[in-house]
DOSETOR-753933 format. One record per residue (C-alpha): residue in one letter; x, y, z. Coordinates in pm, whole numbers, plus 50000, padded with zeros to 5 digits. Example, Ala and Ser with C-alpha at 12.3 -4.5 7.8 and 13.67 -1.06 7.14 Angstrom:
A512304955050780
S513674989450714
! end
This chain:
M409125015442673
T408065016942308
Y407415048342113
N405035045541821
F405465080841695
D405445083741316
P407045116741207
E405825113340847
R402245108840962
W402615138741195
Y403865159540901
E400985148740676
N398435156540950
E399945190941011
R400125198540639
G396485188340601
F395575212140883
L397435240440707
E395645232840381
Q392305233540563
R393175266940724
R394205280240385
R390755272540246
S388685282540548
D390625313840644
G391355325240289
W395135325440323
S397095340040036
E399705319139855
A402455337740045
E400815331040383
F400425294240301
E404015291140177
A405335308040493
A403315284240714
L404505254640507
A408155265840536
D407735268340913
L406215233540924
E409095219140723
R411625236340950
R409915221841259
Y409745187341097
D413455187741009
R414435198041362
M412205171041511
V413665143841287
E417195154541385
R416305148341749
L414655114841674
D417465100741459
G419975095641739
T420485064641944
Y418905065442282
R421585071242548
I421385074342922
S423835099643063
R425555091343386
! end
């Protein structure tokens, strides 16, 4: 099975969504920065899980 997931593209798409919400919903700088910090935290945790070698436990 092949996985074609691109974490960097996912991050850019999510960041673009946050920027759109910032404009359309009138987020303050603090609200945007908090959402961006949460996105970066989620991205880092996801990459940690993706960086390992695939192993089957027996």
